[in-house]
C-alpha positions in Angstrom: 38.0 -3.9 10.4 38.6 -6.2 13.4 37.9 -9.9 12.7 35.8 -12.1 14.7 37.4 -14.4 17.0 35.0 -17.0 18.3 34.3 -20.2 16.2 30.9 -21.5 15.7 30.5 -23.8 18.5 27.6 -25.8 17.2 30.4 -27.3 14.5 32.9 -28.0 17.1 36.0 -26.8 15.3 38.7 -23.9 14.7 39.0 -21.6 11.8 38.9 -18.2 13.2 39.5 -18.4 17.0 37.9 -21.1 19.0 38.3 -25.0 19.6 35.6 -26.8 21.2 36.6 -29.4 23.7 33.8 -32.0 23.3 35.0 -34.2 26.1 34.7 -31.5 28.7 31.3 -29.7 28.4 27.8 -30.3 29.9 28.9 -30.8 33.4 27.6 -29.1 36.7 30.3 -30.8 38.7 33.0 -28.5 40.2 36.6 -28.6 39.3 37.3 -30.3 42.8 35.3 -33.6 41.7 36.6 -36.1 39.2 33.9 -36.0 36.4 34.0 -39.2 34.1 32.6 -39.6 30.5 30.2 -42.9 29.6 33.2 -44.7 29.1 34.4 -44.1 32.8 37.5 -41.9 32.0 38.4 -38.7 33.7 37.4 -35.5 32.1 39.3 -33.0 34.6 41.3 -34.8 37.8 40.6 -31.8 40.0 41.6 -28.9 41.6 45.3 -28.0 42.0 47.5 -26.1 44.7 50.7 -23.8 43.7 53.9 -25.5 44.2 55.8 -28.9 43.9 57.4 -30.6 40.9 55.2 -32.4 38.0 57.3 -35.4 36.8 56.3 -36.7 33.3 57.7 -40.2 32.4 58.6 -41.0 28.7 60.1 -43.4 26.4 61.5 -41.4 24.0 63.3 -38.1 24.0 62.0 -34.9 22.8 62.3 -34.5 18.8 63.8 -30.8 19.3 64.0 -28.1 21.9 64.2 -25.6 19.0 60.7 -24.5 17.9 61.9 -23.9 14.3 62.4 -27.9 14.0 60.0 -29.9 16.3 56.5 -30.7 14.7 54.8 -33.2 16.7 52.4 -33.2 19.7 54.6 -33.9 22.5 57.5 -31.4 21.7 54.5 -28.8 21.0 53.1 -29.3 24.5 56.8 -29.1 26.1 57.2 -25.8 24.0 54.1 -24.2 26.0 56.1 -24.6 29.0 59.3 -22.5 27.7 58.1 -20.5 25.1 55.4 -17.7 24.1 53.9 -16.9 20.8 51.7 -13.7 19.7 48.5 -15.9 20.2 47.6 -18.8 22.5 44.5 -20.8 23.6 42.6 -20.1 26.5 40.2 -22.7 28.0 37.0 -22.0 29.6 36.0 -24.9 32.0 32.6 -23.6 32.1 31.7 -23.7 28.5 34.1 -26.1 27.2 35.9 -23.8 24.9 39.5 -22.9 23.8 39.5 -19.6 22.5 42.4 -17.6 20.8 43.7 -15.0 22.8 46.9 -12.6 22.9 49.8 -14.1 24.5 52.8 -11.7 23.7 50.2 -9.8 21.8 47.6 -7.3 23.9 44.7 -9.3 21.8 44.1 -11.0 18.7 45.6 -9.5 15.5 43.6 -6.9 13.7 43.3 -7.8 9.9 42.3 -5.5 6.8 39.0 -6.1 5.0 40.2 -9.1 3.0 42.1 -10.6 5.8 45.4 -10.3 3.9 47.3 -7.8 6.4 47.3 -8.5 10.1 48.6 -6.2 13.0 49.7 -7.1 16.4 50.5 -4.9 19.4 53.1 -6.5 22.2 52.2 -6.2 25.9 54.4 -4.5 28.1 56.7 -6.3 30.8 57.7 -9.1 28.0 61.2 -10.5 29.0 63.7 -13.4 28.4 64.8 -15.3 31.1 68.0 -13.2 31.2 65.8 -10.1 32.0 66.2 -8.3 28.4 62.8 -7.3 26.6 61.1 -8.9 24.1 60.5 -6.6 20.9 58.5 -7.0 17.8 62.0 -7.5 16.2 62.9 -10.4 18.1 59.3 -11.9 17.0 60.0 -11.1 13.2 63.7 -12.9 13.8 62.1 -15.9 15.4 59.7 -16.5 12.5 62.3 -15.6 9.8 64.8 -18.1 11.5 62.5 -20.6 11.3 62.1 -20.5 7.6 65.4 -21.9 7.3 65.7 -24.9 5.1 68.2 -26.7 7.4 66.0 -26.1 10.6 62.1 -26.0 9.6 60.5 -29.3 10.0 57.2 -28.7 8.8 56.0 -25.3 9.5 52.5 -24.6 8.1 52.9 -21.1 7.0 55.6 -21.2 4.2 52.9 -20.5 1.8 51.0 -18.1 4.0 53.3 -15.0 4.7 54.1 -13.2 1.4 57.5 -14.4 0.2 58.2 -17.1 2.8 58.1 -19.7 0.4 61.1 -18.4 -1.2 63.4 -17.1 1.8 66.2 -18.9 2.8 66.4 -17.8 6.3 68.0 -15.1 8.6 71.4 -16.7 8.5 71.6 -16.4 4.8 69.5 -13.4 4.5 69.6 -11.4 7.6 67.9 -8.4 6.1 64.4 -10.6 6.5 61.2 -10.4 4.8 59.7 -7.3 3.7 56.5 -8.8 4.2 57.1 -8.7 8.1 57.4 -5.0 9.1 58.1 -3.7 12.7 57.4 -0.2 12.7 58.2 0.3 16.5 59.1 -2.4 19.1 55.5 -3.0 20.2 54.1 -3.5 16.6 54.1 -6.3 14.0 52.4 -6.1 10.6 52.0 -9.3 8.2 51.4 -9.4 4.5 50.0 -12.5 3.5 50.2 -14.3 0.3 46.3 -14.3 0.1 43.1 -14.1 2.7 43.4 -16.1 5.8 40.7 -15.2 8.3 42.3 -17.9 10.7 45.5 -16.3 10.7 45.7 -15.8 14.7 45.6 -19.5 14.9 49.1 -19.6 13.1 50.3 -16.9 15.2 50.0 -19.5 18.0 52.1 -22.1 16.6 56.0 -22.6 17.9 57.7 -21.0 15.0 56.3 -17.7 15.9 58.5 -18.0 19.3 60.6 -14.6 19.5 64.3 -14.6 19.9 67.0 -11.8 20.5 67.6 -10.4 17.2 70.8 -11.9 15.6 72.1 -13.4 18.7 71.3 -17.1 18.1 73.7 -19.8 16.5 72.0 -22.1 14.2 72.6 -25.1 16.4 72.3 -23.6 19.9 68.4 -23.8 20.9 68.2 -27.5 21.0 70.7 -27.7 24.0 70.1 -23.9 25.1 66.7 -22.5 24.6 66.0 -19.0 25.6 62.8 -19.1 27.6 60.2 -16.5 27.1 57.4 -18.7 29.1 56.9 -19.3 32.6 59.8 -22.1 32.8 63.4 -22.2 31.5 65.7 -25.1 31.3 67.8 -26.0 34.1 69.5 -28.9 32.8 68.8 -31.1 29.9 70.8 -34.5 29.2 69.5 -35.7 25.8 68.0 -39.4 26.3 67.7 -39.1 30.1 65.8 -36.0 31.6 64.9 -32.3 31.1 64.5 -30.5 34.1 62.5 -27.1 34.0 62.5 -24.5 37.0 60.5 -21.5 37.1 61.5 -18.4 35.0 62.1 -15.8 37.5 61.8 -13.1 34.6 58.5 -14.3 33.6 55.6 -11.7 34.5 52.3 -13.9 35.6 50.2 -10.7 34.9 51.2 -10.8 30.9 49.5 -14.3 30.4 46.3 -15.8 30.8 46.9 -19.0 29.6 50.0 -20.0 31.6 48.8 -20.7 35.2 52.7 -21.9 36.1 51.0 -23.8 39.0 54.0 -26.1 39.5 57.5 -25.2 40.3 59.0 -27.2 38.1 58.8 -30.3 35.8 60.9 -33.3 35.6 60.8 -35.0 32.2 62.7 -38.4 32.3 63.2 -40.4 29.4 64.3 -44.0 28.0 61.8 -45.7 30.3 60.1 -48.6 28.6 56.4 -48.2 28.0 55.3 -51.2 29.9 57.4 -49.6 32.8 56.0 -46.5 32.4 52.2 -48.3 32.8 53.2 -50.2 35.7 54.7 -47.2 37.8 51.6 -44.9 36.8 49.2 -47.9 37.6 50.9 -48.9 41.1 51.3 -45.0 41.7 53.5 -45.4 44.6 55.7 -42.8 46.2 56.9 -40.1 44.2 54.8 -41.6 41.0 51.8 -40.3 42.6 53.0 -36.6 41.3 54.0 -38.1 38.1 52.3 -38.6 34.5 52.8 -40.2 31.2 54.2 -38.4 28.3 51.9 -37.6 25.6 53.8 -40.1 23.8 53.1 -42.7 26.2 49.7 -43.7 25.8 48.7 -46.5 27.9 49.9 -50.0 26.3 47.1 -52.3 25.4 48.1 -55.2 27.9 47.0 -52.4 30.6 43.5 -51.7 29.5 41.7 -54.7 31.3 43.3 -53.8 34.5 42.3 -50.0 34.3 38.6 -51.0 32.7 37.9 -53.2 35.9 39.2 -50.7 38.5 37.3 -47.4 38.9 39.9 -45.4 40.6 42.5 -46.1 38.1 39.6 -45.1 35.1 39.1 -41.5 37.1 43.0 -41.0 36.8 42.8 -42.0 33.1 42.4 -39.4 30.5 41.2 -40.3 27.1 42.6 -38.1 24.2 40.6 -36.6 21.4 40.7 -38.1 18.0 42.3 -34.8 16.6 45.2 -36.8 14.7 45.3 -39.0 11.8 47.8 -41.9 11.5 48.2 -42.7 7.8 50.5 -44.6 5.4 52.2 -42.4 3.0 52.9 -44.0 -0.4 55.9 -42.6 -2.2 54.6 -41.6 -5.4 57.9 -41.1 -7.2 58.2 -44.9 -6.9 58.0 -46.9 -10.4 55.2 -49.0 -9.1 53.5 -46.4 -6.7 53.3 -43.9 -9.5 50.5 -45.8 -10.8 47.0 -44.8 -9.0 45.7 -48.4 -9.7 48.5 -49.6 -7.3 47.6 -47.0 -4.8 44.3 -47.9 -4.9 45.0 -51.6 -4.7 47.0 -50.9 -1.5 44.1 -49.2 0.1 41.8 -51.7 -0.7 44.2 -54.1 0.7 44.9 -52.8 4.3 42.6 -54.2 6.7 41.8 -51.3 9.1 40.4 -53.2 11.7 43.6 -54.9 12.2 45.2 -51.6 12.5 42.8 -50.6 15.0 43.5 -54.0 16.8 47.4 -53.3 16.6 46.6 -49.9 18.4 44.8 -51.1 21.1 41.4 -52.0 20.1 38.0 -49.9 19.9 39.0 -48.3 23.1 42.1 -46.5 22.1 41.6 -46.1 17.8 38.8 -45.6 15.3 39.2 -46.4 11.7 40.0 -43.5 9.5 38.9 -43.1 6.1 39.3 -39.5 5.4 42.3 -37.2 6.1 40.2 -34.2 7.7 39.5 -35.0 11.1 35.9 -35.2 12.5 35.9 -31.7 14.1 36.7 -30.1 11.0 33.6 -27.8 9.6 32.2 -29.2 6.7 34.3 -32.5 6.8 32.6 -35.2 4.6 32.2 -38.5 5.7 33.1 -41.3 3.2 35.2 -44.7 2.6 36.1 -45.1 -1.0 38.2 -48.1 -0.4 36.4 -50.6 1.8 38.6 -53.7 3.0 38.5 -56.0 -0.4 41.4 -58.0 -1.1 39.9 -59.4 -4.2 39.5 -55.8 -5.7 43.0 -55.2 -4.5 44.3 -57.9 -6.8 42.3 -57.2 -9.5 43.5 -53.6 -9.4 47.0 -55.0 -9.6 46.4 -57.3 -12.5 44.9 -54.2 -14.4 48.4 -52.4 -13.3 50.3 -55.4 -14.7 51.5 -56.5 -11.4 51.4 -60.4 -10.8 51.4 -61.8 -7.3 54.7 -61.6 -5.8 55.8 -59.1 -8.3 56.1 -56.1 -6.0 58.4 -55.5 -3.1 58.0 -52.4 -0.8 60.0 -51.1 2.2 57.9 -49.6 5.1 59.7 -46.9 7.3 58.1 -47.2 10.8 59.3 -45.7 14.0 61.0 -47.7 16.8 57.7 -47.6 19.2 55.9 -50.7 20.2 52.4 -49.5 18.8 53.9 -48.0 15.4 55.8 -51.3 14.9 52.4 -53.3 15.5 50.8 -51.3 12.9 53.4 -51.8 10.3 53.2 -55.5 11.1 49.6 -55.3 10.6 50.0 -53.4 7.0 52.7 -56.3 6.2 50.5 -59.1 7.0 47.5 -57.2 5.0 49.5 -56.8 1.8 51.2 -60.2 2.0 47.6 -61.6 1.6 47.6 -59.7 -1.8 51.0 -60.8 -2.9 52.8 -57.7 -1.9 56.1 -58.3 -0.1 56.9 -55.8 2.6 60.1 -55.1 4.6 59.7 -53.1 7.9 62.6 -50.5 8.1 62.6 -49.6 11.9 63.9 -46.1 12.6 65.1 -44.8 15.8 62.1 -42.7 17.3 64.1 -39.4 18.2 64.9 -39.3 14.5 62.2 -40.8 12.7 60.7 -37.5 11.4 63.8 -36.1 10.1 64.4 -39.2 8.2 61.1 -39.4 6.7 61.0 -35.7 6.2 64.0 -35.8 3.6 62.9 -37.8 0.6 66.6 -38.6 -0.3 66.4 -40.9 2.7 62.9 -42.1 2.2 61.9 -45.5 1.3 58.6 -46.7 -0.6 56.0 -46.3 2.2 56.0 -44.8 5.8 53.5 -45.0 8.9 53.1 -41.4 10.1 50.7 -39.1 11.9 49.6 -35.7 11.0 47.5 -33.3 13.5 46.7 -30.0 13.2 46.9 -26.9 15.7 43.7 -25.6 14.2 40.7 -27.4 12.5 40.6 -26.5 8.8 41.9 -28.4 5.8 44.3 -25.9 5.3 47.0 -27.3 7.9 45.4 -30.7 7.6 45.5 -31.0 3.4 47.9 -28.4 2.1 50.9 -29.5 4.0 50.6 -33.1 3.1 49.1 -33.0 -0.5 50.2 -29.6 -2.3 53.3 -30.3 -4.8 54.5 -27.0 -3.7 55.0 -28.4 0.0 57.7 -30.8 -1.4 61.0 -29.6 0.1 64.7 -31.4 0.3 64.4 -31.3 4.2 61.8 -30.8 6.7 59.2 -32.2 3.9 55.8 -32.7 5.3 54.3 -34.0 1.6 55.6 -37.6 2.7 54.0 -39.4 -0.2 55.7 -36.8 -2.7 52.3 -36.2 -4.4 52.4 -33.6 -6.9 49.3 -33.7 -9.1 48.5 -30.3 -11.2 44.8 -30.7 -11.0 45.0 -30.9 -7.2 47.9 -28.2 -6.8 45.3 -25.9 -8.7 42.6 -26.5 -6.6 44.5 -25.7 -3.4 45.2 -22.3 -5.1 41.7 -21.9 -5.7 40.4 -22.8 -2.2 43.1 -20.4 -0.5 41.7 -17.5 -2.4 38.5 -17.8 -0.9 38.1 -14.8 1.7 34.6 -16.4 3.0 35.3 -18.9 5.9 32.1 -21.0 5.4 32.8 -21.7 1.5 36.1 -22.4 2.2 35.4 -25.1 4.6 33.0 -26.6 2.0 35.8 -26.6 -0.5 37.9 -28.2 1.8 35.6 -30.9 2.6 35.0 -31.5 -1.3 38.9 -31.8 -2.0 39.6 -34.1 0.9 37.5 -36.5 -1.4 39.1 -35.4 -4.4 42.6 -36.4 -3.0 41.6 -39.7 -1.8 40.3 -40.6 -5.2 43.7 -40.7 -6.2 45.0 -42.6 -3.4 48.2 -40.9 -2.6 48.0 -42.4 1.3 46.2 -44.9 3.0 44.3 -43.6 6.1 44.6 -46.0 9.2 43.5 -45.0 12.5 42.5 -42.4 14.5 44.0 -42.8 18.0 42.3 -41.9 21.4 45.1 -42.9 23.5 44.7 -43.3 27.3 47.1 -41.1 29.3 47.5 -42.1 33.1 48.2 -39.5 35.9 49.0 -39.8 39.4 46.7 -39.8 42.3 47.9 -36.2 43.4 47.9 -34.5 39.7 45.3 -32.3 39.0 43.5 -30.2 36.3 44.7 -33.1 33.6 42.1 -32.9 30.7 42.2 -33.7 27.0 42.8 -30.7 24.8 42.3 -30.2 21.1 44.8 -27.4 21.5 47.7 -29.9 22.4 46.4 -32.4 19.5 44.1 -34.1 21.9 46.7 -34.8 25.0 46.8 -33.9 28.4 47.9 -30.2 28.5 51.4 -30.0 30.5 51.0 -26.1 31.3 47.8 -26.6 32.8 48.7 -29.3 35.4 49.8 -29.0 38.8 49.8 -30.9 41.9 46.5 -31.4 44.2 48.6 -31.1 47.4 52.4 -30.1 46.8 53.3 -31.0 50.4 51.6 -34.7 49.8 
C-alpha cells in the first residue's frame, strides 16, 4: 500500500511525514514583511533575490564534512547545501508545515502493508559535481559506507535496516547488505528489521547521501566532499573558512526543497562568540550579508541590547525547543551504577541555575523529560524536583558520606557549555560531591564522549531529532544495544534489561498512535532509573544581517535558521 505522508497537524509533530513549524503559522502578512512573535523576535526576515554571497560567522569549525561522521545541528544544516538524500522537508509558508517529499526520489517511499519494506524510485537528471550520474547503487553504497564503525557517529538507523547492526561497512564487506536491493539504476528497496511507518524521515538523514560506488576513500570526504546538492566545496581550510560555490551540474528542476538563492556561502570559523555578536549587532558593511552560525546563539550579555531595540529584534530569530541538553552519567562507574546515587544527583541539580547559565528564560527552559514538547503523546512530569536534602538522604542510603564522591565532568570548550558545567559543579558541591571539569576542544568533543574508552564519569551534551518520535529520541540514548566502541550515542552506557525489552516491544508496534503512547510511557520508565539528568531545552537567539532574507526557525534543522532557505534581499546592496 502507499502510506500516508502527512502527520497530525493538531499535535504538531512528525512521525509519518510532517513537522509543524509552530513559530511560523497564523499570520496574514506577506513574505516581504517582517513578522514578529509576541516576544518581538522575527518569524521570517523577508523576501530574497537571486545572487550574492551569504556569510556565516562561527566560533567552531564543522565537526565533519563526511555525512557518515557528522551528527550535530550545525553540520546537518550545512549538509543540506552540499548533499541530497532520498527525501527531504518542504516548508509551506501558508500552512506552517514541513512535509516529507521526494528529493533524489520522485516522491515519498511506497511501503508494504506492515511497513517493513520500502521502495523508492529515483528522478532523472541527478548528477554529481563532475557530471556523472547518481544511481540507486550509489545510494546503497553511501548508506553502507556510513555503517562502518570507524566512521559512523550516531546513526539512528543501525537497528532499523535488516542486518545493519552487524554490518562492518563497505570497506570490509564490499558485497553490501542483502536487505538493500537495487534491481535497476532507478530503484532501491529496503527490508527493515521491523515495522516503521516513519521510514521516509529516516531516508532524509545525512547517511542516506549517495556517493560513487566503490570510489570513495575512507578519509576522503572530510576534505573533498562529492557534491550532489546545489553547492560544491571550492575551498576548505580547517579552522578558518569553508567556501561553497554553485554546483553547475545540479539541475534545479529536480528539487523543490533547495531554492539555491545565493550564488554561494562563505563560512568563517574561529571567531570569538562575543565578536560574532558585536559584528551582527552593528551590521556594518559586508556584515549586512552575514548571519551567526547555528552554533553561535546570541551571548547572554547581548540580550539587553536586543530587547531594547526593535530593529535588532526584527533580525533576531528565536530557535524552537527541539533539542534537550542533558548530563549523561556513566552507569558503568562504580558509584553511578547505583540508581540511588543517580537519583540523588538528579535531585541535587538546580535547573534554574542551569537556565541562568544558558542565558536566562529568553534563551532556555528547564527540562525534566527526554522527549521534547512537540513529540506526540509525550507525558509531562518532573520526577526529581530540586531538593538537596533529598539528594543527601539518597547518598547516605547508598553508603556515600559527604566528600567521599569525586567525579569528572566532560564539557565542550564553548562558554555556554562551560557555564552549564560550572552550574552543575556548584549544585553537586552543595551536597558534598566534588566535580572536576574536563574541558574538551569543541571540534572533537562529540568524538571523545562517543568513545567509551575515553569517557569520564559525567558529560554534558545535547540530543536532537530529525523527526519527532520516541524512536530517535530514546532508542539511541538508552537502548543497551546502542552501545558501541566508537560513535556511541548511549553516552550514559545505560544497559537495563527491562528497558531493552521494552524497546523491542515498542518497535514491533505497527500502529503509529499506539507506538507514540508507548514511547511516552517509556520516557517516564527510563527517568525512574535516572540514567541522565535532563537540564535545559535551549531556544537560542540567532542574529542575521539586515540584508538576509527568508530566515526563520525550522524544526527540520533542529530549530535553527535553515541555511538552505536564506538569501540576500538585495544582492547588489
